[in-house]
C-alpha positions as CSV (number, residue, x, y, z in Angstrom):
1,M,-23.5,-7.1,-12.0
2,S,-25.4,-10.3,-12.2
3,E,-24.1,-13.5,-10.8
4,T,-23.4,-14.8,-14.3
5,T,-21.6,-11.7,-15.6
6,V,-17.8,-12.0,-15.9
7,S,-15.8,-8.8,-16.0
8,P,-13.2,-8.8,-18.8
9,L,-9.6,-8.0,-18.2
10,L,-7.7,-5.2,-20.0
11,V,-4.9,-6.2,-22.3
12,G,-3.1,-3.5,-24.2
13,G,-6.1,-1.1,-23.9
14,V,-8.6,-3.7,-25.2
15,W,-11.2,-5.4,-23.0
16,G,-11.7,-9.2,-23.4
17,D,-11.5,-12.6,-21.8
18,G,-8.3,-14.0,-20.5
19,S,-6.7,-16.8,-22.5
20,S,-6.8,-19.2,-19.5
21,D,-10.7,-19.5,-19.7
22,S,-10.7,-19.4,-15.9
23,V,-13.0,-17.2,-13.8
24,L,-12.1,-15.7,-10.5
25,E,-15.0,-15.4,-7.9
26,V,-14.6,-12.3,-5.8
27,E,-16.0,-12.7,-2.3
28,N,-17.7,-10.0,-0.2
29,P,-15.9,-10.6,3.1
30,A,-18.8,-9.0,5.1
31,T,-21.3,-11.6,3.8
32,G,-19.3,-14.4,2.3
33,R,-21.3,-14.0,-0.9
34,S,-20.1,-13.1,-4.4
35,A,-19.1,-9.5,-5.1
36,G,-18.4,-10.3,-8.7
37,R,-16.7,-12.6,-11.2
38,V,-13.6,-11.7,-13.2
39,S,-11.8,-13.2,-16.1
40,V,-8.3,-14.6,-15.3
41,A,-5.1,-13.8,-17.1
42,S,-2.4,-16.2,-18.1
43,P,1.3,-15.9,-19.1
44,A,0.0,-15.6,-22.7
45,D,-1.9,-12.5,-21.7
46,V,1.3,-11.1,-20.1
47,D,3.0,-11.6,-23.5
48,R,0.2,-9.8,-25.3
49,A,0.2,-6.9,-22.8
50,V,3.9,-6.5,-23.0
51,N,3.9,-6.5,-26.8
52,A,1.2,-3.9,-26.9
53,A,3.0,-1.8,-24.3
54,L,6.3,-1.9,-26.4
55,V,4.4,-0.5,-29.4
56,A,2.5,2.2,-27.5
57,Q,5.2,3.4,-25.1
58,P,7.7,5.2,-27.4
59,R,4.9,7.3,-28.8
60,W,3.8,8.2,-25.3
61,A,7.4,9.0,-24.3
62,R,7.6,11.6,-27.1
63,S,4.5,13.4,-25.8
64,T,5.0,16.6,-23.8
65,V,4.9,16.7,-20.1
66,G,2.0,19.1,-20.4
67,E,0.0,16.5,-22.4
68,R,0.7,13.8,-19.9
69,A,-0.2,16.1,-17.0
70,A,-3.5,16.9,-18.7
71,V,-4.5,13.3,-18.9
72,L,-3.7,12.7,-15.2
73,T,-5.6,15.8,-14.3
74,R,-8.6,14.6,-16.3
75,L,-8.3,11.2,-14.6
76,A,-8.4,12.9,-11.2
77,E,-11.6,14.6,-12.2
78,L,-13.2,11.3,-13.3
79,L,-12.2,9.7,-10.0
80,E,-13.9,12.6,-8.2
81,R,-17.0,12.2,-10.4
82,D,-17.3,8.5,-9.6
83,R,-16.1,8.7,-6.0
84,E,-19.2,7.1,-4.5
85,R,-19.4,4.3,-7.1
86,L,-15.7,3.5,-6.6
87,A,-16.0,3.5,-2.8
88,R,-18.8,1.0,-2.9
89,I,-16.7,-1.3,-5.2
90,I,-13.9,-1.1,-2.6
91,T,-16.2,-1.9,0.2
92,S,-17.9,-4.8,-1.7
93,E,-14.6,-6.7,-2.3
94,L,-12.6,-5.7,0.8
95,G,-15.1,-4.9,3.5
96,K,-13.5,-1.5,4.2
97,P,-16.0,0.8,6.0
98,I,-17.5,3.1,3.4
99,T,-16.2,6.3,5.0
100,E,-12.7,5.0,4.7
101,A,-13.3,3.7,1.2
102,R,-14.3,7.3,0.2
103,G,-11.1,8.4,1.7
104,E,-9.2,5.9,-0.4
105,V,-10.7,7.3,-3.5
106,G,-9.5,10.7,-2.3
107,G,-6.0,9.2,-2.0
108,A,-6.1,8.0,-5.6
109,I,-7.2,11.4,-6.7
110,G,-4.3,12.9,-4.8
111,F,-1.8,10.6,-6.5
112,C,-3.0,11.7,-9.9
113,R,-3.0,15.4,-9.2
114,Y,0.4,15.3,-7.5
115,F,2.2,13.5,-10.3
116,A,0.4,15.7,-12.9
117,A,2.1,18.6,-11.3
118,A,5.4,16.9,-10.4
119,I,6.1,15.9,-14.0
120,V,5.7,19.4,-15.2
121,T,8.0,20.8,-12.6
122,S,10.6,18.0,-12.7
123,S,14.0,18.8,-14.3
124,G,17.3,17.3,-15.4
125,E,20.7,18.8,-14.6
126,L,23.2,20.9,-16.4
127,L,26.7,20.6,-15.1
128,P,30.0,22.3,-15.9
129,S,32.9,20.5,-17.5
130,T,36.6,20.6,-16.6
131,G,37.4,21.7,-20.2
132,P,36.4,24.8,-22.3
133,N,33.3,24.8,-24.5
134,R,31.9,21.7,-22.8
135,E,28.9,20.8,-20.7
136,L,27.3,17.8,-19.1
137,W,23.5,17.2,-19.4
138,I,21.8,14.7,-17.2
139,R,18.5,13.8,-18.6
140,R,15.6,11.8,-17.0
141,E,13.9,9.5,-19.4
142,P,11.2,6.8,-19.0
143,V,12.3,3.3,-18.2
144,G,9.9,1.8,-20.8
145,V,7.4,-0.9,-19.7
146,V,6.6,-1.1,-15.9
147,A,5.0,-4.1,-14.1
148,G,3.1,-3.0,-11.0
149,I,2.0,-5.7,-8.5
150,I,-0.3,-4.5,-5.8
151,P,-2.0,-6.1,-2.7
152,W,-5.6,-6.2,-1.6
153,N,-5.6,-3.7,1.4
154,Y,-5.8,-0.5,-0.7
155,P,-6.8,-1.8,-4.1
156,L,-7.7,1.6,-5.7
157,A,-5.2,3.9,-4.1
158,L,-2.3,1.5,-4.7
159,A,-3.3,1.2,-8.4
160,A,-3.1,4.9,-8.7
161,R,0.1,5.0,-6.7
162,K,1.8,2.9,-9.4
163,V,-0.1,4.0,-12.5
164,A,0.1,7.8,-12.1
165,P,3.9,8.2,-11.8
166,A,4.5,5.5,-14.4
167,L,2.4,7.3,-16.9
168,A,3.6,10.8,-15.9
169,A,7.2,9.7,-16.6
170,G,6.3,8.5,-20.1
171,N,6.0,4.7,-19.4
172,A,3.5,2.0,-20.2
173,I,2.4,-0.1,-17.2
174,I,1.0,-3.6,-16.7
175,L,-1.0,-3.8,-13.4
176,K,-1.4,-7.1,-11.5
177,P,-4.0,-6.7,-8.8
178,S,-4.6,-9.1,-5.9
179,E,-6.9,-12.0,-6.5
180,L,-9.0,-10.8,-3.6
181,T,-9.7,-7.3,-4.9
182,P,-9.5,-7.0,-8.7
183,L,-12.7,-5.1,-9.1
184,S,-11.3,-1.7,-8.0
185,A,-8.3,-2.0,-10.4
186,L,-10.6,-2.8,-13.3
187,A,-12.9,0.1,-12.5
188,F,-9.9,2.4,-12.3
189,A,-8.7,1.2,-15.7
190,E,-12.0,2.2,-17.2
191,L,-11.4,5.8,-16.1
192,V,-7.8,5.8,-17.2
193,L,-9.0,5.0,-20.8
194,E,-11.8,7.6,-20.5
195,A,-9.2,10.1,-19.5
196,G,-7.5,9.7,-22.9
197,V,-4.5,7.4,-22.2
198,D,-3.3,5.8,-25.5
199,E,-4.3,2.3,-26.3
200,G,-1.7,-0.2,-25.2
201,L,-0.3,1.9,-22.3
202,L,-2.3,0.1,-19.6
203,S,-3.1,-3.5,-19.0
204,V,-4.8,-4.9,-15.9
205,L,-4.3,-8.6,-15.4
206,P,-6.1,-10.3,-12.6
207,G,-5.0,-13.8,-11.6
208,S,-2.6,-15.8,-9.6
209,G,0.5,-14.0,-8.4
210,S,2.5,-17.2,-8.4
211,I,1.8,-17.6,-12.1
212,L,1.7,-14.0,-13.4
213,G,4.5,-12.6,-11.2
214,P,7.2,-14.9,-12.6
215,A,5.9,-14.3,-16.1
216,L,6.2,-10.5,-15.7
217,V,9.7,-10.7,-14.2
218,A,10.9,-13.0,-17.0
219,S,9.4,-11.0,-19.8
220,P,12.3,-9.3,-21.7
221,G,10.1,-6.4,-22.5
222,V,9.5,-5.4,-18.9
223,S,12.1,-2.8,-17.6
224,L,11.0,-2.3,-14.0
225,I,9.1,-4.3,-11.4
226,T,7.4,-2.2,-8.6
227,M,5.6,-4.4,-6.0
228,T,3.8,-3.9,-2.8
229,G,3.0,-7.1,-0.8
230,S,4.4,-9.8,1.3
231,V,8.0,-10.6,2.2
232,R,7.6,-14.0,0.6
233,A,6.4,-12.6,-2.7
234,G,9.1,-9.9,-2.6
235,R,11.9,-12.3,-2.1
236,S,10.6,-14.4,-5.0
237,I,10.5,-11.4,-7.3
238,L,13.9,-10.2,-6.3
239,S,15.4,-13.6,-6.8
240,N,13.9,-14.1,-10.2
241,A,14.8,-10.6,-11.3
242,A,18.5,-11.2,-10.5
243,D,19.1,-13.2,-13.7
244,R,18.0,-10.2,-15.8
245,V,19.5,-7.6,-13.5
246,L,16.0,-6.1,-13.6
247,P,15.4,-3.0,-11.4
248,V,13.0,-3.8,-8.6
249,S,11.2,-1.7,-6.0
250,L,9.6,-3.5,-3.1
251,E,7.4,-2.4,-0.2
252,L,6.9,-5.5,2.0
253,G,5.1,-4.5,5.2
254,G,6.1,-3.5,8.7
255,N,6.1,-4.0,12.4
256,A,5.8,-0.4,13.5
257,P,6.6,0.7,17.0
258,F,4.4,3.5,18.6
259,I,6.2,5.1,21.5
260,V,4.5,7.2,24.1
261,F,6.4,9.1,26.7
262,A,4.8,10.5,29.9
263,D,5.3,14.1,28.9
264,S,3.0,13.7,25.9
265,N,-0.7,14.4,25.7
266,V,-1.9,10.9,26.7
267,E,-5.4,11.3,25.4
268,Q,-4.1,12.5,22.1
269,A,-1.7,9.7,21.9
270,V,-4.4,7.1,22.7
271,E,-6.7,8.5,20.0
272,A,-3.8,8.3,17.5
273,A,-2.7,4.8,18.5
274,V,-6.2,3.4,18.3
275,G,-6.9,5.2,15.1
276,M,-3.8,4.0,13.4
277,R,-4.2,0.4,14.7
278,M,-7.8,0.1,13.7
279,M,-7.5,1.9,10.3
280,N,-8.7,-0.3,7.5
281,N,-9.7,-2.9,10.0
282,G,-6.0,-3.1,11.1
283,Q,-4.9,-4.0,7.5
284,A,-2.3,-1.4,6.7
285,C,1.5,-1.8,6.6
286,V,2.0,1.5,8.5
287,C,-0.3,0.4,11.4
288,N,1.3,0.3,14.9
289,E,2.0,-3.3,15.6
290,R,3.8,-2.6,18.9
291,T,2.7,0.2,21.2
292,Y,5.2,1.1,24.0
293,V,4.0,3.4,26.8
294,E,6.2,4.8,29.6
295,E,5.5,3.1,32.9
296,S,4.1,6.1,34.8
297,V,1.2,6.6,32.3
298,F,0.8,3.0,31.2
299,E,-2.3,2.2,33.3
300,E,-3.9,5.4,32.2
301,F,-3.1,4.7,28.6
302,V,-4.5,1.2,28.7
303,A,-7.7,2.3,30.4
304,L,-8.3,5.0,27.9
305,A,-7.4,2.8,25.0
306,T,-9.7,0.0,26.2
307,E,-12.5,2.5,26.6
308,R,-11.9,3.9,23.1
309,V,-11.8,0.5,21.5
310,S,-15.0,-0.6,23.3
311,S,-16.8,2.4,21.6
312,L,-15.8,1.3,18.1
313,R,-18.8,0.4,16.0
314,V,-18.4,-2.9,14.2
315,G,-21.0,-3.7,11.5
316,D,-22.2,-3.3,8.0
317,P,-19.3,-1.6,6.1
318,L,-21.8,0.2,3.9
319,D,-23.2,2.0,7.0
320,D,-21.7,5.5,7.4
321,L,-21.5,4.9,11.2
322,T,-19.4,1.7,11.0
323,E,-15.8,2.0,12.1
324,I,-14.7,-1.6,11.9
325,G,-15.6,-4.1,9.1
326,P,-14.6,-7.7,8.4
327,K,-11.2,-9.1,7.7
328,A,-10.5,-9.4,4.0
329,S,-10.7,-13.2,3.8
330,A,-11.0,-16.4,5.8
331,G,-7.3,-16.9,5.6
332,E,-6.6,-13.4,7.0
333,L,-9.1,-14.0,9.8
334,A,-7.5,-17.3,10.7
335,N,-4.0,-15.6,10.9
336,V,-5.2,-12.9,13.3
337,E,-6.9,-15.6,15.4
338,R,-3.7,-17.6,15.5
339,I,-1.5,-14.7,16.5
340,V,-3.9,-13.5,19.3
341,G,-4.5,-17.1,20.5
342,D,-0.8,-18.0,20.6
343,S,0.0,-14.7,22.4
344,L,-2.7,-15.3,25.0
345,A,-1.3,-18.8,25.6
346,V,2.1,-17.4,26.5
347,G,0.9,-14.8,28.9
348,A,-0.7,-11.9,27.1
349,R,-3.9,-10.6,28.5
350,A,-6.9,-9.1,26.6
351,T,-8.5,-6.1,28.3
352,I,-11.2,-6.3,25.6
353,G,-11.9,-8.5,22.6
354,G,-9.6,-11.4,21.6
355,R,-12.1,-13.5,19.6
356,R,-13.7,-13.9,16.3
357,L,-17.2,-12.7,16.0
358,T,-19.8,-15.2,15.0
359,S,-23.2,-14.3,16.5
360,D,-26.2,-12.5,14.9
361,S,-25.2,-10.3,12.0
362,F,-21.6,-11.7,12.1
363,S,-22.6,-15.3,11.4
364,E,-21.5,-14.8,7.8
365,G,-18.2,-13.2,6.6
366,H,-14.9,-12.8,8.4
367,W,-15.2,-10.8,11.6
368,F,-12.8,-10.3,14.6
369,E,-13.4,-8.3,17.7
370,P,-11.4,-5.1,18.1
371,T,-8.9,-6.1,20.7
372,V,-6.4,-4.6,23.3
373,L,-3.6,-6.9,24.5
374,V,-1.3,-6.2,27.4
375,D,1.6,-8.1,29.1
376,A,2.5,-9.8,25.8
377,P,6.0,-11.3,26.1
378,A,8.6,-9.8,23.8
379,S,8.9,-13.1,21.9
380,S,5.1,-13.5,21.4
381,P,3.6,-13.4,17.9
382,A,1.7,-10.2,18.8
383,L,5.0,-8.3,19.0
384,K,7.1,-10.2,16.5
385,E,4.7,-10.6,13.6
386,E,2.7,-8.2,11.4
387,I,-0.8,-8.8,12.8
388,F,-2.8,-7.1,10.0
389,G,-5.9,-7.0,12.2
390,P,-7.8,-4.9,14.7
391,V,-5.4,-5.8,17.6
392,L,-3.6,-3.1,19.7
393,S,-0.7,-4.6,21.8
394,V,0.5,-2.3,24.6
395,T,3.7,-2.8,26.6
396,A,5.2,-0.6,29.4
397,F,8.8,0.6,29.2
398,S,11.1,2.3,31.7
399,S,13.7,4.3,29.8
400,E,14.5,5.8,26.4
401,E,17.4,3.5,25.9
402,Q,15.2,0.4,26.6
403,V,12.4,1.4,24.3
404,V,14.8,2.3,21.4
405,G,16.3,-1.2,21.7
406,W,12.8,-2.8,21.7
407,A,11.7,-0.6,18.8
408,N,14.6,-1.6,16.7
409,D,14.4,-5.3,17.6
410,T,12.7,-6.3,14.4
411,E,13.6,-7.3,10.9
412,F,11.2,-4.7,9.5
413,G,11.8,-1.0,9.3
414,L,8.9,0.9,7.6
415,S,7.2,3.3,10.1
416,S,7.8,4.5,13.6
417,Y,5.7,6.8,15.8
418,L,6.9,9.0,18.7
419,Y,4.9,11.0,21.2
420,T,6.8,13.4,23.4
421,Q,7.1,17.1,24.1
422,N,10.9,16.9,24.6
423,F,12.5,18.4,21.6
424,S,15.9,17.0,22.4
425,R,14.4,13.5,22.6
426,V,12.7,14.0,19.2
427,M,16.0,14.8,17.7
428,R,17.8,11.8,19.3
429,M,15.1,9.3,18.7
430,S,14.2,10.3,15.1
431,A,17.8,9.6,14.4
432,A,18.0,6.4,16.4
433,L,14.8,4.7,15.2
434,E,15.7,2.3,12.3
435,S,12.8,2.9,9.9
436,G,12.2,4.6,6.6
437,E,9.7,7.1,8.1
438,V,9.1,8.5,11.6
439,F,5.9,10.3,12.7
440,V,6.3,12.7,15.6
441,N,3.3,13.7,17.7
442,R,1.0,12.8,14.8
443,A,-0.6,9.8,13.2
444,G,-0.1,8.5,9.7
445,P,-0.6,7.6,7.0
446,E,2.1,8.9,4.8
447,E,1.6,11.9,2.5
448,V,1.9,11.9,-1.3
449,N,4.8,14.4,-1.4
450,G,6.9,12.5,1.1
451,F,8.8,9.3,0.4
452,H,7.4,5.9,1.5
453,G,10.3,3.5,1.7
454,G,11.3,0.9,4.1
455,W,14.5,-0.6,5.6
456,G,15.3,-4.2,6.2
457,L,12.5,-6.7,5.3
458,S,10.2,-3.7,4.7
459,G,11.8,-3.5,1.3
460,L,13.9,-1.4,-1.0
461,G,13.1,1.5,-3.4
462,G,9.9,3.2,-2.4
463,D,6.9,5.3,-3.5
464,D,5.6,8.9,-3.5
465,G,7.0,12.4,-4.0
466,S,9.9,13.4,-6.2
467,H,12.0,10.5,-5.1
468,G,9.2,8.1,-6.0
469,L,8.9,9.6,-9.4
470,E,12.6,9.0,-10.0
471,L,11.9,5.2,-9.8
472,Y,10.1,5.4,-13.1
473,Q,12.9,7.3,-14.8
474,R,16.4,6.4,-15.8
475,K,19.3,8.9,-16.2
476,K,21.2,9.6,-19.3
477,T,24.4,11.8,-19.2
478,V,25.2,13.7,-22.4
479,Y,28.7,15.1,-22.8
480,V,28.7,18.1,-25.1
481,E,31.5,20.0,-26.8
482,W,31.0,22.9,-29.2
483,Q,33.3,25.1,-31.4
């Protein structure tokens, strides 16, 4: 792509410029230079996309589940064919290390394959009636037109996470990608069309969330909003949707505790804690924000974690050996720097890292040192906020009761991690931890056939698996009597 080329947006299956005449400059966060330029959508484009979807969706809903599954299977094959190209697009606009970007493409493939199979094997219900010659049928039918709003941290996988189940269930979908990372969603859309999805079933509208979000919520043609993003944006969507009693699914982030007991394999726990915290440069909602380690192994854990973090290779995200890339934007970098600085100011101590990187090859872009913090007070930003950066905060605890209280002392409730060999403790704590998912003696991320849903400020509704597919369907009960 040349510096003057502007990528079109997709409205109702047709590529073209947005009606706003604005252009979005996409930054490569590793270099600070342009990764591409994208046409910007306006509320008028939302109207066009919804109208096209309303025309196309009934025809798609009448297609067989086998026909829909075939399209998603073909889409998975195309994603596999273009895996390297797509991974490089992800890396160019996000700074994600290329090996992880390839893994993200694999995740998108997994969503398409799973929902291709899930829709074929899904079923309604047939129930007995209290009277003779009667039955009840509960059918699952598409909701209609879906609006999917996604963030920047997994721009391709999250596009597939919304689009695949929506199409599988017989819906049309309008996708609003993040302003930081629209290139992946547009590249994904090209393959969706190549796979044979009917014109009008998919639109991809890059642009301002504060403008397009309200337009999507207010559109009378939209039947469901599914959004992954910030608490602020989620609250705004939920508030605006109330007037229409519009169904909403929200995944709004987390503040995950990672709990390590002395009876666990400490080296294994360290590897998992560092791996989860540094995944995607620390920019994942399931990352462990607070790591709690039992007192008797605390010093050993911190020493091993510091050693492991010191070995992480920070550098060019296109290098296969790189493990840590840049932060996604200047604003994201500043937020991590603020959280770490404020935590250090109130007593936290960095055993390694703690600063932004500026020298040599890091003079351009948005870089932060992989960091280990200890002794952070319970009220410090490092333990209260979602850091979204390569910062591992480690705190000692003395008892099961104490650490459960600390783990649940948050407004979020997405993921929790537990390392112990005590099966009774596993049973007690998996019940006591107030989060939508608990990982026991293993790291994340979540798997496609599970259910990824949060409690509290982590959201409502959820994604993945058969329960996630149900989000894109509405139930109809048919009462039947025959002679």
